[in-house]
PAKEVEX-937281 format. One line per field, with one value per residue (C-alpha): x, y, z; residue number from 1; residue in three letters. Coordinates in Angstrom, 1 decimal, padded with zeros to 4 digits. Example, Ala and Ser with C-alpha at 12.3 -4.5 7.8 and 13.67 -1.06 7.14 Angstrom:
// residues 2
x = 012.3/013.7
y = -004.5/-001.1
z = 007.8/007.1
fike = 1/2
fitor = ALA/SER
//
This chain:
// residues 466
x = -049.9/-048.4/-046.7/-043.0/-040.4/-041.2/-041.4/-040.9/-044.3/-044.5/-046.8/-048.0/-051.3/-051.0/-054.0/-053.6/-054.8/-055.4/-056.9/-060.5/-060.4/-062.2/-059.2/-057.8/-055.8/-052.8/-051.1/-047.6/-044.4/-042.8/-039.5/-041.2/-042.8/-039.4/-038.0/-041.0/-040.8/-037.0/-037.3/-040.1/-038.4/-034.7/-032.4/-030.5/-027.4/-027.0/-024.0/-024.4/-024.2/-027.0/-029.2/-028.6/-029.4/-032.6/-033.7/-033.1/-035.3/-038.0/-038.1/-038.2/-041.0/-043.2/-042.5/-043.5/-046.9/-047.3/-046.0/-048.2/-051.2/-051.6/-054.3/-055.6/-056.4/-058.5/-060.7/-059.0/-058.2/-054.7/-051.3/-050.1/-051.2/-049.2/-050.1/-047.0/-049.1/-049.2/-046.8/-044.3/-044.6/-045.6/-046.4/-048.3/-046.8/-043.7/-040.4/-037.7/-034.1/-031.7/-029.3/-032.1/-033.7/-030.4/-030.1/-033.7/-033.4/-030.5/-031.9/-035.7/-035.4/-033.1/-034.7/-033.8/-034.6/-033.4/-031.3/-033.3/-036.6/-038.7/-040.6/-039.1/-038.1/-040.7/-038.0/-039.5/-037.8/-038.4/-036.6/-034.8/-035.4/-039.1/-040.0/-038.0/-038.6/-037.0/-035.8/-033.6/-033.1/-032.9/-030.9/-028.9/-027.9/-026.4/-024.1/-023.0/-022.4/-020.2/-018.3/-017.5/-020.1/-021.1/-024.9/-024.9/-023.1/-025.6/-028.5/-027.1/-026.5/-030.3/-031.7/-029.0/-026.3/-028.7/-029.5/-029.0/-029.7/-031.4/-030.3/-031.8/-035.0/-037.3/-039.8/-043.3/-047.0/-048.6/-051.9/-054.6/-053.4/-056.9/-058.0/-059.9/-062.2/-063.2/-061.3/-063.6/-063.7/-061.9/-059.7/-056.0/-052.8/-050.4/-053.1/-054.6/-051.2/-050.6/-053.9/-053.0/-049.7/-051.3/-054.2/-051.8/-049.7/-052.7/-053.9/-050.9/-052.4/-056.0/-056.1/-059.8/-058.8/-057.8/-054.5/-054.5/-052.6/-051.1/-049.9/-050.4/-052.2/-055.4/-058.6/-059.8/-062.2/-059.5/-058.9/-062.6/-063.0/-060.1/-061.6/-065.0/-063.5/-061.5/-064.7/-066.6/-063.8/-063.5/-067.2/-067.3/-069.9/-069.3/-069.5/-066.1/-065.4/-062.5/-063.5/-061.9/-063.3/-062.0/-058.7/-057.9/-059.1/-056.7/-053.9/-054.5/-054.5/-051.4/-049.5/-050.5/-049.4/-046.1/-045.7/-044.6/-045.5/-043.1/-039.3/-039.5/-041.1/-041.1/-040.1/-041.6/-039.2/-038.7/-039.9/-043.2/-043.8/-041.6/-044.0/-043.9/-041.2/-037.9/-036.4/-033.6/-031.0/-027.7/-024.0/-022.5/-025.7/-025.8/-029.1/-032.2/-033.7/-030.7/-031.1/-034.7/-033.9/-031.3/-033.7/-036.4/-033.9/-032.4/-035.8/-036.8/-033.6/-035.1/-037.9/-036.1/-033.0/-031.8/-031.6/-028.5/-028.7/-027.6/-026.1/-028.0/-025.5/-027.2/-024.4/-025.1/-021.9/-021.0/-022.8/-026.0/-025.7/-025.2/-028.3/-030.3/-029.0/-030.3/-033.7/-034.1/-033.2/-035.6/-038.6/-037.9/-037.0/-034.4/-031.0/-029.1/-028.3/-030.2/-033.3/-035.8/-039.6/-040.3/-037.7/-038.7/-042.4/-041.6/-039.4/-041.9/-044.9/-043.1/-042.1/-045.5/-047.2/-045.2/-045.5/-049.3/-049.7/-047.7/-049.7/-048.2/-048.1/-045.4/-044.7/-041.6/-038.7/-040.5/-039.3/-041.8/-040.5/-040.3/-043.8/-042.5/-043.2/-040.6/-041.6/-041.0/-042.0/-045.8/-046.7/-049.0/-049.4/-048.8/-045.6/-044.4/-045.2/-043.3/-040.3/-040.5/-040.6/-037.4/-035.7/-036.7/-035.2/-032.0/-031.7/-031.4/-028.0/-026.8/-026.8/-026.4/-029.8/-032.6/-035.8/-039.2/-042.8/-044.4/-047.5/-047.5/-047.0/-043.7/-042.8/-039.6/-038.5/-038.8/-036.9/-034.1/-033.8/-033.7/-031.1/-028.9/-029.2/-028.3/-025.3/-024.0/-024.4/-023.2/-026.5/-027.7/-028.8/-032.0/-034.4/-036.5/-036.8/-036.4/-035.7/-032.0/-032.7/-035.6/-033.5/-030.5/-032.8/-034.7/-031.5/-029.9/-033.1/-033.2/-029.5/-029.8/-033.0/-031.7/-028.3/-030.1/-032.2/-031.0/-031.6/-032.0/-028.6/-027.2/-026.3/-026.2/-022.4/-022.4/-022.9/-026.5/-026.8/-028.6
y = -012.0/-013.4/-010.7/-010.7/-012.7/-015.6/-019.1/-022.2/-024.1/-027.6/-028.4/-026.9/-027.5/-027.8/-027.4/-029.9/-027.5/-023.9/-021.8/-021.9/-025.5/-028.2/-030.3/-032.2/-030.5/-032.4/-031.5/-032.6/-031.6/-028.5/-030.2/-033.0/-030.4/-028.8/-032.3/-032.9/-029.5/-029.8/-033.3/-032.2/-029.1/-029.8/-032.7/-034.6/-034.7/-030.9/-029.4/-029.1/-025.2/-025.1/-027.5/-025.4/-022.1/-023.5/-024.9/-021.6/-019.9/-022.6/-022.4/-018.6/-018.5/-020.9/-019.2/-015.8/-017.4/-018.6/-015.5/-013.1/-015.6/-015.0/-017.7/-017.9/-014.2/-014.7/-017.3/-020.4/-023.4/-024.0/-022.3/-022.8/-024.5/-026.9/-024.9/-023.5/-020.7/-019.4/-021.3/-024.2/-027.7/-030.4/-034.0/-035.7/-039.1/-038.8/-040.5/-038.2/-038.3/-039.2/-036.4/-033.9/-035.4/-034.7/-031.2/-030.3/-031.7/-029.4/-026.2/-026.3/-023.7/-021.3/-018.5/-015.4/-011.8/-008.2/-006.8/-004.7/-006.3/-009.0/-010.9/-013.8/-012.7/-013.6/-015.5/-015.7/-018.2/-020.1/-022.8/-020.2/-022.0/-022.3/-019.7/-016.6/-014.2/-011.5/-014.0/-017.0/-019.1/-022.8/-023.9/-020.7/-021.7/-024.9/-022.9/-020.6/-023.6/-025.2/-021.9/-022.2/-019.9/-020.5/-020.8/-017.3/-015.9/-017.6/-016.1/-012.6/-012.9/-013.1/-011.3/-008.6/-008.1/-006.7/-010.2/-012.3/-015.9/-016.4/-019.7/-022.1/-020.1/-021.5/-024.1/-024.0/-024.0/-021.2/-019.8/-017.6/-014.0/-012.5/-011.3/-013.9/-011.2/-008.4/-005.1/-002.2/001.2/000.7/-002.3/-002.1/-004.1/-005.2/-006.2/-002.7/-001.2/-003.5/-002.4/001.3/000.8/-000.9/001.5/004.5/002.9/002.1/005.7/006.8/005.0/005.7/009.2/009.1/006.9/009.4/009.1/007.8/010.6/008.4/004.8/003.8/000.4/002.1/001.8/005.3/007.3/008.2/004.4/003.7/006.5/005.1/001.6/002.9/004.7/001.5/-000.6/001.8/002.0/-001.8/-002.7/-004.2/-003.8/-000.3/-000.8/000.3/-003.1/-005.3/-008.9/-011.6/-010.2/-006.6/-007.8/-009.9/-007.2/-004.7/-007.3/-008.0/-004.3/-003.6/-006.5/-005.2/-001.5/-002.7/-005.3/-007.9/-010.7/-009.4/-009.1/-005.3/-005.4/-002.1/-004.3/-004.9/-003.4/-004.6/-001.3/-001.9/-004.8/-003.5/-004.2/-007.9/-010.3/-009.4/-012.9/-013.9/-011.2/-011.9/-010.9/-010.2/-009.4/-006.2/-005.2/-003.0/-005.2/-004.4/-000.7/-000.8/-002.9/-000.4/002.5/000.8/-000.1/003.4/004.9/002.6/003.5/006.9/005.2/002.3/003.0/-000.6/-000.3/001.6/004.0/002.6/004.0/003.2/001.9/-001.3/-003.6/-006.1/-005.7/-006.1/-002.9/-004.1/-007.5/-006.0/-003.8/-006.9/-008.6/-005.6/-005.7/-009.4/-008.9/-005.9/-007.8/-011.2/-012.9/-015.7/-013.9/-015.1/-011.8/-013.2/-011.4/-014.2/-013.8/-013.4/-010.7/-008.9/-008.8/-007.6/-004.8/-003.6/-003.9/-001.7/000.8/001.1/001.2/004.4/006.2/005.6/008.1/010.8/012.9/013.1/016.9/019.4/021.4/023.6/021.9/018.6/015.4/012.9/009.3/007.2/005.8/002.5/003.3/004.5/007.9/008.3/010.4/010.4/010.0/012.5/012.6/014.6/012.7/014.1/017.7/017.1/015.9/019.0/021.3/019.6/019.9/023.6/024.4/022.5/024.4/027.7/026.5/024.2/025.8/022.5/021.3/023.1/024.2/022.8/023.9/022.1/020.9/017.3/016.0/014.3/015.7/016.1/019.1/017.1/014.2/016.5/017.9/014.4/013.2/016.3/015.5/011.8/012.6/015.1/012.7/009.5/007.7/005.8/008.7/007.0/009.8/007.5/008.3/005.1/004.8/005.7/008.8/009.9/009.6/011.5/014.4/014.5/014.5/017.2/019.3/018.9/019.8/022.9/024.0/023.5/025.1/028.1/028.9/031.3/030.3/032.9/034.7/033.7/036.2/036.0/036.5/040.3/043.3/044.5/048.3/049.8
z = -038.4/-035.1/-033.0/-032.2/-034.0/-036.3/-034.9/-036.9/-036.8/-035.5/-038.4/-041.6/-043.4/-047.2/-049.6/-052.5/-055.2/-055.9/-053.1/-054.1/-055.5/-053.6/-052.6/-049.7/-046.9/-045.5/-042.2/-041.6/-039.6/-041.1/-041.5/-043.5/-045.7/-046.5/-047.4/-049.7/-051.5/-051.9/-053.3/-055.7/-057.0/-057.2/-058.1/-055.4/-057.7/-057.6/-055.8/-052.1/-052.2/-054.7/-052.7/-049.5/-051.2/-052.6/-049.2/-047.5/-050.1/-049.8/-046.0/-046.1/-048.7/-046.6/-043.4/-044.9/-045.8/-042.3/-040.4/-042.4/-042.1/-045.8/-046.3/-042.7/-042.7/-045.8/-044.2/-045.5/-043.2/-044.5/-044.5/-048.1/-051.3/-053.6/-056.7/-058.3/-059.6/-056.0/-053.9/-053.9/-055.4/-052.9/-053.8/-051.1/-050.2/-052.4/-051.6/-050.1/-051.3/-048.5/-048.9/-049.2/-046.0/-044.2/-045.5/-044.7/-041.2/-040.7/-042.4/-041.7/-038.9/-040.8/-042.9/-044.8/-043.9/-044.5/-041.7/-039.3/-040.3/-038.6/-041.3/-043.3/-046.8/-049.4/-051.2/-054.7/-057.0/-060.3/-062.3/-064.5/-067.8/-068.7/-066.1/-065.1/-062.2/-060.1/-057.4/-057.4/-060.5/-059.5/-062.5/-062.2/-058.7/-060.0/-062.4/-059.5/-057.2/-059.9/-060.2/-056.4/-054.9/-051.3/-050.5/-049.1/-052.1/-054.4/-052.4/-052.4/-056.2/-056.6/-053.6/-053.1/-050.5/-048.0/-046.7/-043.5/-042.6/-039.3/-037.9/-035.3/-035.0/-032.2/-033.0/-031.5/-032.1/-034.1/-032.8/-034.4/-033.9/-033.7/-030.2/-028.1/-026.9/-029.4/-028.9/-028.1/-026.4/-023.0/-024.1/-023.6/-024.1/-026.8/-029.3/-029.1/-029.7/-032.7/-034.1/-033.6/-035.4/-038.3/-038.7/-038.7/-041.4/-043.5/-043.2/-045.2/-048.2/-047.2/-045.8/-045.0/-042.1/-039.3/-037.5/-034.0/-032.1/-029.4/-029.9/-026.2/-026.2/-024.9/-027.0/-026.8/-028.9/-031.5/-032.0/-032.3/-034.9/-036.9/-036.7/-037.8/-040.8/-041.7/-041.5/-043.7/-046.3/-046.6/-046.5/-043.0/-040.3/-038.9/-035.2/-034.0/-032.5/-033.7/-033.9/-036.0/-039.4/-038.8/-037.2/-040.3/-042.7/-041.0/-041.2/-045.0/-045.8/-043.6/-045.3/-048.7/-048.1/-046.6/-049.4/-046.9/-049.4/-052.0/-052.6/-052.4/-048.9/-047.0/-044.0/-040.6/-038.2/-034.6/-033.2/-035.0/-032.7/-029.9/-027.0/-027.8/-027.1/-028.8/-028.8/-026.5/-025.9/-024.3/-023.9/-027.3/-029.2/-031.2/-032.8/-032.7/-029.9/-027.7/-028.3/-027.3/-024.2/-023.2/-023.6/-021.5/-018.7/-018.7/-018.4/-015.5/-013.7/-012.9/-011.0/-009.4/-007.3/-007.7/-011.5/-012.9/-015.8/-019.1/-022.3/-025.5/-028.0/-029.3/-028.0/-025.2/-023.2/-019.6/-018.5/-020.1/-018.5/-015.1/-015.7/-016.6/-013.4/-011.5/-013.3/-012.5/-008.9/-008.6/-010.0/-008.4/-011.6/-012.1/-012.2/-015.3/-017.2/-020.2/-021.5/-022.2/-022.7/-018.9/-018.4/-021.6/-020.7/-017.1/-018.4/-021.1/-018.7/-016.2/-018.8/-020.4/-017.0/-016.3/-019.6/-020.0/-017.1/-018.9/-021.4/-024.9/-025.4/-025.6/-022.4/-022.5/-020.7/-020.2/-021.7/-023.2/-023.2/-026.4/-027.1/-028.6/-032.3/-034.9/-036.3/-040.0/-043.0/-043.5/-039.8/-038.2/-034.4/-031.2/-030.8/-034.1/-032.9/-029.7/-031.8/-034.0/-030.9/-029.6/-033.0/-033.3/-029.9/-030.7/-034.0/-032.1/-030.8/-033.5/-037.0/-038.8/-037.7/-039.7/-037.9/-038.8/-038.5/-035.5/-037.4/-036.1/-039.7/-040.4/-043.8/-045.8/-043.7/-040.5/-042.1/-043.2/-039.7/-038.2/-040.7/-039.9/-036.2/-036.8/-038.9/-036.4/-033.5/-035.1/-035.4/-038.5/-040.8/-042.0/-041.1/-038.9/-035.1/-033.1/-029.4/-029.8/-031.9/-029.7/-026.6/-028.1/-029.3/-026.1/-024.0/-026.0/-025.8/-022.0/-021.6/-023.8/-022.1/-018.6/-019.5/-021.0/-018.0/-015.3/-011.7/-009.0/-008.4/-011.8/-014.5/-018.3/-018.6/-019.3/-017.1/-016.7/-016.6/-013.7
fike = 1/2/3/4/5/6/7/8/9/10/11/12/13/14/15/16/17/18/19/20/21/22/23/24/25/26/27/28/29/30/31/32/33/34/35/36/37/38/39/40/41/42/43/44/45/46/47/48/49/50/51/52/53/54/55/56/57/58/59/60/61/62/63/64/65/66/67/68/69/70/71/72/73/74/75/76/77/78/79/80/81/82/83/84/85/86/87/88/89/90/91/92/93/94/95/96/97/98/99/100/101/102/103/104/105/106/107/108/109/110/111/112/113/114/115/116/117/118/119/120/121/122/123/124/125/126/127/128/129/130/131/132/133/134/135/136/137/138/139/140/141/142/143/144/145/146/147/148/149/150/151/152/153/154/155/156/157/158/159/160/161/162/163/164/165/166/167/168/169/170/171/172/173/174/175/176/177/178/179/180/181/182/183/184/185/186/187/188/189/190/191/192/193/194/195/196/197/198/199/200/201/202/203/204/205/206/207/208/209/210/211/212/213/214/215/216/217/218/219/220/221/222/223/224/225/226/227/228/229/230/231/232/233/234/235/236/237/238/239/240/241/242/243/244/245/246/247/248/249/250/251/252/253/254/255/256/257/258/259/260/261/262/263/264/265/266/267/268/269/270/271/272/273/274/275/276/277/278/279/280/281/282/283/284/285/286/287/288/289/290/291/292/293/294/295/296/297/298/299/300/301/302/303/304/305/306/307/308/309/310/311/312/313/314/315/316/317/318/319/320/321/322/323/324/325/326/327/328/329/330/331/332/333/334/335/336/337/338/339/340/341/342/343/344/345/346/347/348/349/350/351/352/353/354/355/356/357/358/359/360/361/362/363/364/365/366/367/368/369/370/371/372/373/374/375/376/377/378/379/380/381/382/383/384/385/386/387/388/389/390/391/392/393/394/395/396/397/398/399/400/401/402/403/404/405/406/407/408/409/410/411/412/413/414/415/416/417/418/419/420/421/422/423/424/425/426/427/428/429/430/431/432/433/434/435/436/437/438/439/440/441/442/443/444/445/446/447/448/449/450/451/452/453/454/455/456/457/458/459/460/461/462/463/464/465/466
fitor = UNK/UNK/UNK/UNK/UNK/UNK/UNK/UNK/UNK/UNK/UNK/UNK/UNK/UNK/UNK/UNK/UNK/UNK/UNK/UNK/UNK/UNK/UNK/UNK/UNK/UNK/UNK/UNK/UNK/UNK/UNK/UNK/UNK/UNK/UNK/UNK/UNK/UNK/UNK/UNK/UNK/UNK/UNK/UNK/UNK/UNK/UNK/UNK/UNK/UNK/UNK/UNK/UNK/UNK/UNK/UNK/UNK/UNK/UNK/UNK/UNK/UNK/UNK/UNK/UNK/UNK/UNK/UNK/UNK/UNK/UNK/UNK/UNK/UNK/UNK/UNK/UNK/UNK/UNK/UNK/UNK/UNK/UNK/UNK/UNK/UNK/UNK/UNK/UNK/UNK/UNK/UNK/UNK/UNK/UNK/UNK/UNK/UNK/UNK/UNK/UNK/UNK/UNK/UNK/UNK/UNK/UNK/UNK/UNK/UNK/UNK/UNK/UNK/UNK/UNK/UNK/UNK/UNK/UNK/UNK/UNK/UNK/UNK/UNK/UNK/UNK/UNK/UNK/UNK/UNK/UNK/UNK/UNK/UNK/UNK/UNK/UNK/UNK/UNK/UNK/UNK/UNK/UNK/UNK/UNK/UNK/UNK/UNK/UNK/UNK/UNK/UNK/UNK/UNK/UNK/UNK/UNK/UNK/UNK/UNK/UNK/UNK/UNK/UNK/UNK/UNK/UNK/UNK/UNK/UNK/UNK/UNK/UNK/UNK/UNK/UNK/UNK/UNK/UNK/UNK/UNK/UNK/UNK/UNK/UNK/UNK/UNK/UNK/UNK/UNK/UNK/UNK/UNK/UNK/UNK/UNK/UNK/UNK/UNK/UNK/UNK/UNK/UNK/UNK/UNK/UNK/UNK/UNK/UNK/UNK/UNK/UNK/UNK/UNK/UNK/UNK/UNK/UNK/UNK/UNK/UNK/UNK/UNK/UNK/UNK/UNK/UNK/UNK/UNK/UNK/UNK/UNK/UNK/UNK/UNK/UNK/UNK/UNK/UNK/UNK/UNK/UNK/UNK/UNK/UNK/UNK/UNK/UNK/UNK/UNK/UNK/UNK/UNK/UNK/UNK/UNK/UNK/UNK/UNK/UNK/UNK/UNK/UNK/UNK/UNK/UNK/UNK/UNK/UNK/UNK/UNK/UNK/UNK/UNK/UNK/UNK/UNK/UNK/UNK/UNK/UNK/UNK/UNK/UNK/UNK/UNK/UNK/UNK/UNK/UNK/UNK/UNK/UNK/UNK/UNK/UNK/UNK/UNK/UNK/UNK/UNK/UNK/UNK/UNK/UNK/UNK/UNK/UNK/UNK/UNK/UNK/UNK/UNK/UNK/UNK/UNK/UNK/UNK/UNK/UNK/UNK/UNK/UNK/UNK/UNK/UNK/UNK/UNK/UNK/UNK/UNK/UNK/UNK/UNK/UNK/UNK/UNK/UNK/UNK/UNK/UNK/UNK/UNK/UNK/UNK/UNK/UNK/UNK/UNK/UNK/UNK/UNK/UNK/UNK/UNK/UNK/UNK/UNK/UNK/UNK/UNK/UNK/UNK/UNK/UNK/UNK/UNK/UNK/UNK/UNK/UNK/UNK/UNK/UNK/UNK/UNK/UNK/UNK/UNK/UNK/UNK/UNK/UNK/UNK/UNK/UNK/UNK/UNK/UNK/UNK/UNK/UNK/UNK/UNK/UNK/UNK/UNK/UNK/UNK/UNK/UNK/UNK/UNK/UNK/UNK/UNK/UNK/UNK/UNK/UNK/UNK/UNK/UNK/UNK/UNK/UNK/UNK/UNK/UNK/UNK/UNK/UNK/UNK/UNK/UNK/UNK/UNK/UNK/UNK/UNK/UNK/UNK/UNK/UNK/UNK/UNK/UNK/UNK/UNK/UNK/UNK/UNK/UNK/UNK/UNK/UNK/UNK/UNK/UNK/UNK/UNK/UNK/UNK/UNK/UNK/UNK/UNK/UNK/UNK/UNK/UNK/UNK/UNK/UNK/UNK/UNK
//
């Protein structure tokens, strides 16, 4: 699975048969593929709204296959099949209807996703007459279009209101996501961190795989032990080294446990890939990527006098743009106030370069920075134990926030305490600890701790007997 946000591929390779069938592979531009599928599956005489809704679903379905490397990770040399038992109908060499050509040329780089998630929606659909399914009904979309429904309203009728259309996604080449050099003890970087995130999530379903205590991008003994357990569990060579076979096995199981190839996907959130490029962020944006950007910049401000502190509100306003200007000036980047790939990588590299030197363990009064991974129910790590210690201390002063046992396991009690905190401080009450929630909890803990300590010459507010 490529890291970061989805990219529309320049080309797609279609297998003209079922996956294991000996059949020809055809590689063609992605836009041409969309035109072919639309011309093969729907009628050009359908209302414009129905055609658009169907093309959105077709693009999103194909892009999910590519983004998750569904077939590539299984050793196949293609991206998708033309078997309707598995994928979409594609007729090699067919004529394309002119109106569908125009629509596909306009919409081929738009796709569907759930708000707050990264992966393209696995937009399952069927014809709605001879075959029915949980997703979009192609003939049903015609009836809705004739009733005056817009394309978006047609889509939400089938996929639910929790849906957004990503428009004008970047187009580029898609490369094999596996590491060029096998990952092993002593390796470090974004691919190691991605591996750690995936193994820890997999261990929720396969508890014999030990949790990696610190998601830090450093391939230490804990990561090696988790890799060995994974390899043993899934019948791979047990050597603690992550080559192509182990990398793709981890990916297949990760996608399976998160259900990324289904309509009821658990969702891949931006913070799950937060060390990678977030996509262009600029004035006016409001999303999770902006919150994470603000957190990183605010943290760096403590180490660089030229970078101002920044509130974490998820909105890219003037203050955030000015802070980005300052970052770009500080690191010798082009100063445009826009966070493109170069600026993002510079910020994250600086941030992780600092926090990797900070042990993740609870020391009274000390603040541990956000480690880059959302903490949620089922996680078990030293980061969770630090979170629990912060919440326990806060609960002494704020009765609405229940205390928890500092076990390092994120169970229902910890989630209840996090939700209570989020409600009290105006954060999304989802029970997951992202950068904004971590920062708010840590800041309040620090304020309460410092405020409760007596310096020399200070008195506790009542007379002390002699």
